[in-house]
N, C-alpha and C positions, 0 to 999 in steps of 0.2 A: 365122592362128595358127602361133606359133613350134613348129618341129618339130626333132628331131634333125638330120635330113637338111639343112634349111634353115641351121641354125646350123654345122653341120660344113662345109657348102659355103662359107659366107662366111669361114670361117677358112682354107680353102684359096685360095679365088679372090681374097681381099683381105686378106692376112696383116697387112699394115701397118696397115690401118683397123681391123681387128678388135681387134688387141691395144692399139692407142692407145686405142681407146673403151673397153676394158677398164680400163686404166690411170687413166681419169678418176674412177673410183671411190674413188681415193687422193688424198690431201693431198700435193702436191709442193711443195717449196721452189722448185725450178725445174722446170716442167711440161716433159716431153719432146716434142720436135717430130718425133722418128724413133722407130719402133719396134725395128728390127733393123740392127745392124752386122754385115754378113755379109763384111767385106773380109779375114778372115784365118781361113778354115775349117780345123779344126773348132772354133776358139775364137769362137763367137759371143757377141755381147754385146746385151743388151736395154736399151732406152731409154737409149742411151749417153750423150745430152746432158741427162738428167734428174737431179735431186736430190732427195732425200728423207730422212725418218728413219722406219724401220719401228715403233719403240716409240711415237713419236708417233701414227702412224696406227692403232696397236693401242689406244691408252689416250687420250691428251690430246685428240684430234679428238672422240671421243665425249663426254667431258665436256663440251668447249666446244659440243657440239650439244644439251646439257640432259639427257643420260642419265647423269650422274655418280652418282645413286643406285641406278641399276640394277646387279643382280648380274653381276659380271664372271667371277669365278672362285670356284667352291665347292669346298672341300677336305673330303672325306669319307674317314675313315680308320678303318674297322672294327676294325683291328688294334690301334688305340691308343684306340678310343672318342672320337675327335676329330672335330668338325665346325666348319668356319668359313666365313663367306661374305665375299668381298672385292667391294665395289663398284667400280665404274670409278674413281670419285674416290680410294677408299682405295688401290686397286692402283696407280694412278698415283704417289700420294705415297710408297708403299713402294718402288717402282721408281726414282723420283727420289732417295730418300734412299739406297738402296744404290748407285745410280750414283755419288753423292757419296762413298761409302765407296771405290769402286774408283777414283775420281779422286785421291783423297788417297793412295792407295797406289801411284799412278804409272801408271795405266792410262789410255790415251788412244786416239785414232782409230787403228785398224788393229792394235793390240795384241791379243794372244790371252790369253783366260781359259779355264782348263780348269775345268769343273764336275762334280764327283764326288758326287752326292747321290742319296737315295731320294726317293720320291714325296711330296715336301712342298711347300707353296706356295713356299718360298724357292728351290726349283730354278727355278720359272718366273719368279720376281722376279730372280734372278741372270741369266737368260737376256735378259730384257726390259732390265735395267740395263746389260748389255754393248751390245746394240742401241741404247740411248739415248745412249751415248757414242760411237758408231761404232766400238766394240771388236769383236772376233770371238771369240764363244764356241765352245767345243768341249766338249760334254756327253759323259762317259763313263758308260755304264751302271753303276749302283751294284752289280750283281752280278759285275762283273768283278774278278779277283784282281790284285795288286800287279804282277805281271809285264805283263799287259795294260795296266794303267794307266800303268806306266813307259814303255812303248813310245810310247804317245800323248802324254805329257808331253815325251818325246824329240823327238818330230816336229813338235809343235804350239809348242814353246819359249814357254809362257805367261809373262806378267809376273806372275800372280797364279793360284793354284789356290783354288776355293771347294769346300767339302766340309762334311759333318756328322760328328757323333761316332758316329752309329750308323744303321743301317737295320734294317728287320723282314722277315724271310723266314719266313712263316707264323707258328710260335710262337717262332721264333729271333730273338735280338737279334744282329745282325752288326756288331761295332765296325769302323767305317770308318778311324778315324784310324790305327791300327796298319798297316792296308793302305796308306793314303796315305804314312805315314812311310817305309815299306819301299819303295814305288814311287819315291820321292824319293832313296833311297839307291841304287836302280839306275839311275836315270837321271843322264846327265852334265849336263843342263839342270837348273839351280835357280832356281826362281822367287822373286821377291823376298820375297813374303808368302804365307801360306795363311789364309784365313778359315775359321773352323769355327763351324758352327751346333751349339751344345749341345742335345741332346735329353734329356729325363728319363729315358728308358729305360737310357741308358748315357752318361755324361759323359767327355769325353777329358781327358787330360793335356795341357796346353799348353806349347810350347816357346818360345824366343826369338822365332821368326819367325812364330808363330801370333797370329791376331786373332781375338778372340771376336765374332761376328756381332752379338749383342745390344749389346754394348758399344759397337761401332763405329757402330751405327744410332743409338744414344742421343745421340751428338754429331755425326752427320753433316749437311753442308750439302747440301741438294737441287741435283742436276745438270739443268740444261735439256737437251732433246734437241739433238743435234749433226747438222746435215744432212750427208750424205754422198752420193757418187756412186751412181746406180743401180747401176752395175757394181761397186761395191765389195762385198768379202765380208761377208756377214752371220754365217755360221758354218762352221766345219769339222766334218763327222760322219764318224767313221771307220768303215768296214765291212770285214768279214773278207775277206781275198784268199786265193787258194789257196797261195801261198808268200811268204815274206819279211815286210816290215812291212806293216802295215795301211794301207788307202787312205783317205786324207783327202778326202771329198767336200766340194767348196767350193761353197756356195750364194750367189748374189748378193742384193742388196737389192731392187731395183726389180721385177725379174723375178718373184722369189718371192712378194713381196707381192701383186703384180697376178695372179698364178695362183691363190694361195690364196683371195683375195677372190672371185674368179670361180667357184671351185669350191665355196665355201660355198653361193653361190646356186644354181648350175646343177647341182651333183652332189648334194650333201647335202640341199638345199632347207631351208636353216636361214639365218635372217636377223635383223636386230636383235631382242633381247629373246627370242628363242627358245633353247632349251636343246640342247646336244650333248653326249652323255656319250661319250668316246672311252676305252675300257678298254684303255690300253697304258702305256708308260712313256716319260717324257721322254728317256730315254737312247736312243731308237729314233727314227727319222725320222717314224713315225706320231704320236709324242708331241710333236715339233718342229711338225709341220705341223697337227695337228687336236686336240691339247689346248692347245697354247700359242698359236702365231701365226693360224692359220686363223679359230678362233672369235672371237678378240679383234679382228683386222681387220675382221670381219663384224659387229661390235658385238653379239654373240651372248653367252649365258652358257655357260662351259665347266666341266665338273667334273673335278677332279683327285683320282682315287681310289687309295687306299693300300691294298691287299690283293689277294685272289685271289677269283674268281668262286663257289668253293665253299669251305666250311671257315671262313668268318670272320663268323657263326658256322656258317652253313648254305648251301644251293645257292640260296637267295632273294635274296642280296644285290644282284644287278643289278637285280631287279624292285623291291626297296625303294628303289633309288637312283632308278630311272625314276618310280616313283610319287610319292616325296618331293619331287623337284625338277622336275616336269613335263616329263620329256626327251621331245623330239621325235624325235631321230634318236640311235640307239645304234651305236656303231661298235666293233668288237672284232675278234678272230681266230677262226678256226673251232675252234681247240684250246680255247678258252674255253666253246664252246656243246657241244663233245664232253664236257668235263668236267661241265657242267651236266646233260647228258643222261645220262651215266652215274650221277651222283648222284640225279637226280630224273626218270627216264624218262617219267613221265606227266604231268610239268609241274605237279605239285600245288603247288609254293611260289608259282606266278603267281596262285592263287587268293586268297591273302592281301592282294594289293596291287591297287590301281587302276591299271593300265597303259594305260587307254584313250587316254591322250594320244600314246602311241608311235605314230609314222606309218612309220618305217623302221628295219630292221636291216641295216647295212653290215657285210660281213665281208672281210677282207684280211689278207695276210700269209704265206698259203699257200694251196694248192689247196682249194677247198671241194668236199668230196665230196658226191655227190648225196644220201646217206642223211641228212647233217647238214642239208643243204638242205631236205630234205623235212620233216624233224622239226622245224626252226625255222619253216618255213612253215605247217605244221598247227597248231603250239602257239600262234603268235601271230597268225595270219591277217591279216598285213600284208606288203608287199613285203620279200624278203629278197634284198639285193643284193650279189652277189659283185663285187669289183672287184681289179684287178691293177695294181700298181706297185712301186717299188723305191726303195731309199735314194739312188740315183743321180738318180732323176727328181723325187723331192720331192713329187709329187702323182700321182693315177691316170693310167695310161695307157689302160687299157680299163675301162669301167664302163657302168651302166646309168644315165642321167642324170636323177635324180629331179626336178631343178628345171626341166628342160626337157621331157622327155617320157619316160614308163616305155615301154620297149620290151618285146616278149614275151620271157620268159626261156627259155633252154635250160640245163638243169642241166648242170654241167661247164664252162659258159663264162662269163666275166665280162662278157659281152655284146660290145660294139662300141667302137672306139678313139674317145676324146674329141676334141673340136676342138683342133687343134695337133699331134696325134700321127699321123703317116703310117706306120702299122704294116703290115709285110710279112713273108712267110715266104720265106726263100731256102734254096734246096738246097746241096748241097756245091760246085757250080759257081759259085754266086753268082747263080743264075737263079730267078725266082719259081717256087715250088712252086705246083702246080695245087691248085684248091680241094679241101680235105679231106685233103691230103697233108702229113706232117710234114717240119719243117725247122727252120733257125734262125730264131727270131723277132728282127726287127731294126726300127729306126725309122729312115725316110729323115731326113737332116739338112736344115735345122738343127732341133735339138730346141726345143721351145716354151719360153717363159718359166717360170722356176722350177725348170727342171732343171740338173743341176750343170754348172759352167762349165769345170772341169778338176779336177785332183788337187793338194792342198796341196803346194807346192814340187815338183812333178813333172809337169811337162807332157808329158814324154816317156812317161812310163808312162800317162798319160790317153789319149795317142793309140795307144800299143801296145796296152793293155788292151781299149779299147772301140771304136775308131776305124778300125782298120787290117785287120780281118778282111775286110770288104766296103766297097770304097770308095764313100764318099758315105752310109754308114749306121753308126748306133749299134748295136753287138751288145749285147743285153740279157743274153746268157748262159743265156736260157731257151729251150726248144725247145717246138713246138707246131704248130698249123695254123690256117688260116682257112677256114671252110666257104663254101658257094655263097651264103649269106645275108650274108657279112660278119662272122659272128660268130667271135671268137678263142677259141681252145682253147689254154690254157697247160699243157703237160705236166710241165714239172720242168726244174731246173737241168741244164746240159750241162757243168758243172764239178764240182770236188769241195766246193762250198760247199753244205751241207745246211741245210735250214729246220726248226729244232725249235722248234714252238709259235710260229711266226712270226719267230724269231730267226734270222738267217743266221751260221752258224758254219762255220769251215773245218775239215774232217777233217785236213787237211795240218798244220794247228797242233796238232791232237790227237795226230797220230802222232809229231810232233816230242817231245811230252811222254812218250808211252809208250816211244819209242826211248832216252830219256835213262835209263832203269832200267838199273842194271848188270847184270841178268839177260837183258835183251831184246836179240836179235840183229837181229830186224827185225819190222815190224809193219805192220798195215794197219788203217784206220778206214773203215766205210761208213756210209752213211745207209740205214736199212730202214723200210719202212713201220710207222707206229704208229697204233692206233685213236685215241688221246687226241691225241698231238702231232704228227700228221702225219708226221713223222720223227724217229727217235732215233738216235744213233751206235751202232754196235756195234764193238768192238775184236778184233783178233786178233794175237796175239803168238806169235813163234817164238823159243825160248829158246837161249841162247848153249851151246856145247857144255861139258859139264862141270857144269852145273847139275842138282843133285839133285833133279829134280821129283817124285820118289816119296817124298820126304821127307814124314813126317807132317804134314798141315796146309798143305803148302806152296802148293798151287794155290789155296785160299781166301786165304791171306796175300797171295800175289802179286796176286790181283784186288783184294783191298782196297788194298793200296799203289798200284796203278795207277789205280784210280777216284780215290783221294785225291789222287794227283799231279795228275790233270786238274783236280780241284775247286780245288786251291791255285793252279794257274798259269794257269786260264782262267776258272774260277769255276763255281759251281753250275749256272748257264745252260746249260753244256755238256751236262748230263744224261747222261753217259756212265756206266752202270751195269752193262753187260755186256762182259766181256772173257773171250774164249777163248784157252787155250794150244792152239797147233796144231803139227804137225810140219813144215809147210811152207806157203808161200803160192803160189798159181798165177800164172804169169808167161808173158809172151812169150818167145821166143827172144832178144829184145834186152835182157830183163830187167825189161819194165815189168809191174807188178802189174795182174792184171785185175781191178780194182775193179768195173766194170760188170758183168761176169759174176758176180761174188759177189753184187753187189746184187740182180740179177735172181733167182738161186737164194734168197737169203734172202727175198725177198718172194714165192716160191712160183711164179715164172714158168718156162716151159719155155724156160730160156735156152739157145741152141745153143752148144757148145764153139767157140770161135774157132780158126780154121786156124793161127793164130800161136803157139798155146799150145806151151810148151816140154816139158811133162811132165803128160799127162792124168791120171796115178794121183795126183798131188797133188790135184787139183780133185776126182777121186772120193773121196778121204780126207776133204776139206773139206766135201763136198756135206751129208751128214748133220748136220754140226755147223752149218752155215749154216741148215738147215731146222729145227733145234731152238731154241724160244725159252725 
């Protein structure tokens, strides 16, 4: 009988054979004879002599195998009242057609395409069309404002940008075209063309360089899949950094496809013809891996859902989707379940739907608190599986592998490292921490297939940010511990990137926005615990001398302006709603703001006052403000 221990041991003792075996589940134009090229660490390359096309593996091979009429992608949009089903044959044809559109616009192998779209089928079609051509897509979350979009366009230098006329946020229609136009004004790089999907909720005015999606598709000549090297980039996905420009995580083709196909069977226990509902966004890594590529590589049915878990029109939408489409595995963030729990604490909405086919609930993107775990477990009476991974890793590092063997659950832990991941906890000296003691969570190199291979056009930053803190290890940026049974406990970020409802956002970026206000002398943004979203940002600003803060309505007006500034420049996803005016910020004698101390006080912890503090009276003044919500 296959067990977790036997599979993990095989991945360690015969890494070459293990991953070459996993790669056999794909169609290769040139099958690889080697698994790993480790000649230039930390730049490891998987299946270096292999060639394939990822879109062919996600679509064409399933049609060839006789599953062309099986549902591949189901679009369900309660916010627009729209439902569509794409069979494998239809989705292949749509992707081939849009690949032809991109080819006519000058996109070829290795060229970049930025995709700035809401949760519509065309977003997935555009991604797969890029993969079909051997081009490199970079999806930007539709909630980002023009400034954030501009820096990504500047860095990726796309040949074409693909967007839509609008997205929908709750009951609000957000026009994307003005945001895109502004981003293109801000960027020094100018793409050749922009392709615009017109949506009926708001149509966009078209310019000379704009191409209408529907019109282009009507005359498109389908493009065949282009084989590329396994090591060629499939996509660049930007993740928030603590300072400066965002980091463009580079994902390869062969290693990523191999890892995702393996996890669909062994982690999520989903195979051909079965349905997975991943309630995320294609703008995030979860959407890339388990809305688009993973399910389609496995020959499964994937659901692309446009809407929120509650309010569209009620807290029963997830259960409706599960029942209507026969979902086997549901994957979302703990935030979604906290929202459902808040709206429907007794789970009454589940009674109106037959969800007996649901076998697993997978939660990731932030730490799963024990109370949410217990509530979901009691409500559904199925395995609730917490798992931990990152944008950089592309697939789970630590999980309970449902397709191999379900291990006993320890609330607060995402269970044990998956095959390929040698997870350790190191102390400040770089020595292994004793079982149960906190430290920096690291992964011994080489990282397995599917993990990032570098940062876009920035090998130096790749090494400095991730590979230099501890020789021979990838620094995850998370802290935690491993207990005596080998269970990993992830306690939180060790830098100033906070996790808001599963979205990693830089508090440093928010501080830059607040500091740009003419009345603000200095500021700090910290992430504090939030029952619904896991973490939310709180801002603290010190005013410049001479500002009349006592003027009627000033404080309320300033808070409104600051919140709106962050929304305009970063996007609503930042969720910054609380900004306090304070007389000063606690600092060390060298001038460093004591953000960790502020976070601890705000979260109600008995945080000791650091010996390096410059003026304890500043902290004493700030303490009641931090503890008030």
